[in-house]
N, C-alpha and C positions, 0 to 999 in steps of 0.2 A: 722734152717736156718733162716735168718732174711731177710725181704723183701729189695729190692733195694730202696735207697734213691733217692727222686725225689724234689731236692730244687727247692723253687720259685726264680724267678726273683725279686729282690728287688730294688726300687729307692734309690739313694745314701742317701737321707735324712730320708727314712724310715729305712733303715739298721743302720743309725747312731742312730737313737732313740731306736731301739731294742738292741742295743749294750749299751745304757745308762739303766741300770738295774734299777737305782734309778728313772729315768724319769718315767719308765714302772709302777714300783711299786706306785709311786707318783699319777701317773693317775687312778690306781684301788683304792687307798684309798680314794682318792677324790670323783670320780665318781661311785663308785662301778663295780662289775663284774656281767655279761658280759657287755663288753663296745665296742661300733664301735669308730674308731678313723679315722679321714679324715685329709688329708694333702693337704691343697690348693696350696701350693707352688708347689708341684707335679702337679696338676691341670694345674697349670700356665706353668709350664715346657712342659706338653703335647700340650696345647695350641700354645706355641711358636713354637713348632716343626713341628705342622700342617699348621700354618700360613707362616711358612718359606718355606715349600713345594710350597703354592697357590702364594707366592709373587715370587718365582723363576718360575712359570708357566705363570706369566706375563696375566693372565685372570682375569677380574673383578671377585671379589668372597666375600662371606660373609659366615660366620661360624655361625650356631645356635647350642647351646647345647642343647642335647636332656635332658630335665629334669628328665624324667622317669628313666633314669638310676640311680639316688640316690636322696632321699628326701633331702640331706644336703643343708642347707641355706647357708652355707659357699661358696660352689661350685657355687652356684646361684648369691652369692655377687661377687664372683671372675668373673664369666663370665659377669656379668652387670660393673665391674670396668674395664674390659678388652675392653669393647667397641664392644662385638660381640653381636649376637642376642640369643635368647633362643626359643627351640621348647617345646611346652606344649601339653599335651593330656588329660587334665580335668580342671574342675573348680577350684580344689584347686592349682593346678600348675599354673594356669592363675594368681591366686590371689598372689601366692608366687613371681612370675615374677615382676608383677606390684608393690608388696611392696618392692621388691629389688630395685626398681629403673629404670626398663627397660621402655622406651618409646613405646608405642603401635607399631609404626612403627619398631621395633625391636623384635616384637614377633610373632612367628606363630604357630598356633595352628593345630595339626594334629590327626590323629586317626579317628575312628567312634565316630559321635557326634550326640546326640539326640538333641530336641527342646531346652531344658534348657540350654545346653552348647552352642549352635549356639547362642541363645538369648545373653547369656553372651559374646561371643567373638564379636558380631555385636556391641553390647554396648561399649565394650572396643576400638573399632576400630583398632583391629590387623588384621594381614593377616590370611586368612583361607585356608589351604590346604583342599580342598573339596574331600572327599572320594567317593562320589556318586551323581546320579542325584537328588534324592530327598533332600539331603543335599543343594544343588546348588539352587533348587526350593524353599526349606525353608529360605535360606538366603534372597532370594529376597523379600519374604512376610515378613520379619521381618526388613529389612533395611529401614532407613529413608534417608540414604545417600549412596553413592557409597562405596563399600565394596572391597578391594582388595582380590582376589582369585587366586590360584593356582589350577589347575586341577591334581590331582593324577591320574596316568595312570597305568595300568596293562594288562595283556593278550598278553606280547611281546613274540614273537615267540623264542622257545628253552629253555624258563625259565618256572619254576613250575608255577602251579595255584596258585592265591593268592585271599584269601579273601577280600581285599582291593583294593581300587581303582577303576577308570572309565575303562572299557574294551575299548581296542581300537577301537572296533565297535562302540561303544557309543559315540564317540567323537562329531560326527556331531549332535546329540540330544543337547549334551552338549553346542555347539556353537548355537544352536538353541534359548536355553534358555537365554544364555549370551546376544544374539541379541534382545531378547525381552525385556530385562531390563537394558538397557545401563546407566539409572540414578541410579542403584542400584548395579549393578555387574561390577566390573573393572579386566579385565583378566590380572593378573601380569605374568603369565606364566604356565608351565608345572612342574610336579614333578613324581619321582617314588622313591620306596625302594624296594630293591632286598635282599631276606634272602640268600646271596650267598657270596661267596670270589672271585668269578670267575670274573676276568677283562674282559674276552670276552663277558660275558653276560651283564655286565654293558655298554660296548662299543655298543652292539647291541641295549639296550634299550636307549641309548643316541639318536642312528641315528633315531629309530623310534620316539623319542621325538622332534627332528628336523623336521621331516616330518611334524609332528602336528602342531608345530609351522609355518612353512610355510602354512598349510591348514589354520591356524589362521590369518595369514596376508591375505590371498586371501579372508577371510571374512571379513576384516576391523578392526580387533583386532590388538594390537600392543603389545604382549608380550615380555617381556625383561628377563625373568628369567628361568633358568634350574635347578631345585632341585634334586639332586641326591640322597638323604636321607642320611642315615649313614650304620651301617654294618661295619665299619672299624674293624678290629681284634685286639685281645692283644696278647702279648706274655707272658704266664704264667712261663714257665720253665726256669731255670738259664742255663740249660744243655740240648738240645734235646735228646742227646743219653741217658740219665737218664730216659726220658719218654719211649723211646723204650725199654730200658731194663725191666722197670718196666711192660710195657704192654705185653712183651714178657713171662715175669713171671708168669703173672696173667692168659694169655691164656694156657699156661703149666699147672698151677694148675687146671684149668677148665677141661682140657683133662685128668687129672689124671697122668700127666707126670711129677710133682714136686709139693712142698708144695702147698696148697690151701692158697691163699691169699685173697679169698672171704668169705664173711659171709654167712652162711645158703645155701639157692638155689639160691642166686643172681649171675647174668652172665653178668649185665652192658651192656645188649643190645646184647652180644653174644649170638649165638646158636651154640651147638656142633653138628656135624654131620659129618659123613664120616672120623673120626679121626682128624678133624681141628675146629678151632673156627672162625664162619662166622659172617658176618654183621658188623655194625658200632658201636662203644661203645658210652654210653651216654656221656663219657668225652672226645670225640673228639675233642673238641675246645683247649683242653690243648696242642694239638699235633702242634698248629700252630707255625711257626717259623717266619713269615712275620709281619713286625711291621707295625702301622697303616700308618707311613709316607712313607713306602716301597710301601704298597697299592696304597696310594694316587697319589705317583709319577709314579707309572707303568699305573694306569688308564689315568691319565693327559697326559702321553707322548705316549698312545697308538695311532696308525693310526686309523683313523676313516674312514670305507669303504666309498667309493664315493666321497672322498674329496681329490683325489689326493695323498693319503698316509701322508697328513697333521695330526698332533698329534691333539688329541681331544681339548685339551686346545687352540690350535691356532684357531681352526675350532670356538669355542666359541668366541675368541677375535675378529675374523675377522667379525663376525655376531653381535657384540656389544652385548653378551649375558652376563648376570650376572650369575657365578656358586653358588649355595648355596648348603651347604652340612650340615648334621646333625649329628654330631659325639655325641655319648654318653659314649660308653665303651672307645674309644679311648683318651677322655679326663680324665676320671674317673681310667684309667689303672695305678694300682700301686698306686694309691693314697687314698686308704682306707685300713685297717685292722681291724680285730675284735679278741679282747681277752676275754678270759675266764679263770676261775680258776679250777684246778683239786678238785672234790670233795672227791673222793675215788678211789681206784683201785681193783677190784676183778677177780678172775678167774672163768670163765664159765665152764659150765659140759663139754664143747667140749675140755677144755683145753686152749681156748683163752685167753688172756688177756684184760680185758676191763677198759678203763680210762675213768670214769664217770665225765663230766663237769656241770658246772652251766647254760648250754645254750642248745637249741634245734638244731636239724638238719636245720629246716627252718631258723634258724637264720643266716647260713653262706652259703646256696645254696638253688636252686629251689629244689622240692621233686623229680623231674624226672632226676636229674643231679647226678654227682658224681664228687668231688673234687679230681682232680690228682695232687696236688702239697701238699707238706708235711706242716702239722701245725709244729710250732717251739716251744718246749719245754724250757722255761727259767727257767731250774732247778739252784740250788746252784751248783758251781764248785764241781766235785767230780770224781771218777773212773769211766772211760767208760765202759758200758756193753750193747752193741747194743741188742734190742730186737724188735719184731713186736708185735703192739698193734691196737685194735680197740679202737677209740673214742666213747664214748656213750652220749647221751643227757639226759636231766632231766624230759622228759615226759614219762608218765606210758603207753607207747606204744611200741610195740615190733618194730616198724618200725624207732623208734627215735635212729638210730645209726647215729651219725655225720659222721663218716667214715664207709662205708660197706666194706671197703678193708683193709687188714691189712697196717699199717704205721710204717715206720722204727723209732725209736726214738734211742738216744744214750744210754739211761738207763730208766729204769721204773720210771716216775715221782712220785713226793710225794703230799699228798694233799696240796692245797694251791699254787702249782706252777702256774705260768702263762702259758697258751697255746695261741699262736697267730697263727691265720688264715690269711695268706697273700692274698693280692689283691681280698679283697671283696667289694670294692667300686663301682664297676660295676654290679648291678641287684643283686647281692648276698645277701646285707644287707637287702634290702626292698622288693624284690620281693614277697617273700613268707613269709613275717614277720607276725606272728600272737600272740594272746595273749591266747594260749591254757592253759589250767589247771589255769587261771588267772595270769599266769606269764607276768610281764611287759614286753615291748620290750626294748631292751638294749638302754641307753642313746647314743647320738651322739655327740663326743667332737671333736673340731679343734685342731690340733697340729700345731704351728708355730716355725721353726727353726730360730733364731735370737742370734747373739752374742755368739755362741757355745752353747746356750741355748735353751732349749724347753718350749715352753709356750702353755698353755692348755686353753682352752675357750670352754664355751658350744656352741654347733653349733648356736643354734638359734640366739645367739648375738655377733657372730664373726662379726666382720668388718675389 
């Protein structure tokens, strides 16, 4: 029995590129394998969809692209050209943003920051999203002129504990610091980021932030920004029923009620007890069916408790507050793919078929996750003979299985066949990228669809 297929959702531009086998082979011949391909036009489409939601909400807003989602210079330049802001989280990302043409007032620096990064941020004149009281005090020490700051808040009732942000119980101390340094610290607003898809949690956090803003006004400050962070989800699968069918077959295999689709003792976060597979799988994000625009619309339209049933967006507009958000995944969604070549195919002692590729697992996914959309094998046309295979990496490590689950292919590929990993643009390309065994990290290439043709350009020089 072959495993169920889990086809990926593809943007039409990416689908057209993959259908043009000559373009795919030209990319591999010119830039080598493996290869990361980014599609700035898809990035632009994603941005247009989000800004459309914000425009319809009729509250003042600004989008900050979360640079950390991908190192791509093409994505950064696309964001700069579109006139949005950028969220950076390191010195290198700050330099990348400034070199791409972002003015300091369109740059926000987030995350935990030590003295050297704070010094660079202050010197650049960018907005600083302050993570803790130490940072706030250190900015006051480093500044020669007023620095615009946001207070990142945490400790919201009903939300999971977070290692980031200033707890709601410490807000008074933050106000005291701001009051002691009015010539060096300018409170622009407050911010939060929740690692959840729950609209209810975000609505509660917004309510708490509005209370803090009221307290700030009572202390003589004039905050005008509410930054709700990122966390908008991606839709990976073309058909949610296909995900459900694979998950069901995988769990049946773990229970011994069907063919084993897992490698070795891997269980993907499930634990077997009392005749059932319990827990949340490491690939749970692939089950999401709600797009970023739907999530954002739901949030902006949600009634805010204590405000007469008015929508969140209306409350912000009535209070003359600017809404900031920091999408990363939502902008890179379906805007990147990774292509490798088959090196050889072998049969393992277990009888499993291993398709060895010229990349490692870390090239396409974080170590603690599993990709639950199927790679695409671009074989030459031939007779269909569906099979289940494991894709293996080129590192001399047992753990370097690119897929630790069986993947359905239309037939066993041949050496040299391209294999495409869809939707790797958001974190997958870069989060765990390494040079193990002195293998170089794959080059990154921007793809532009123009006049029914595909143009390729080194990502670093794309304009």
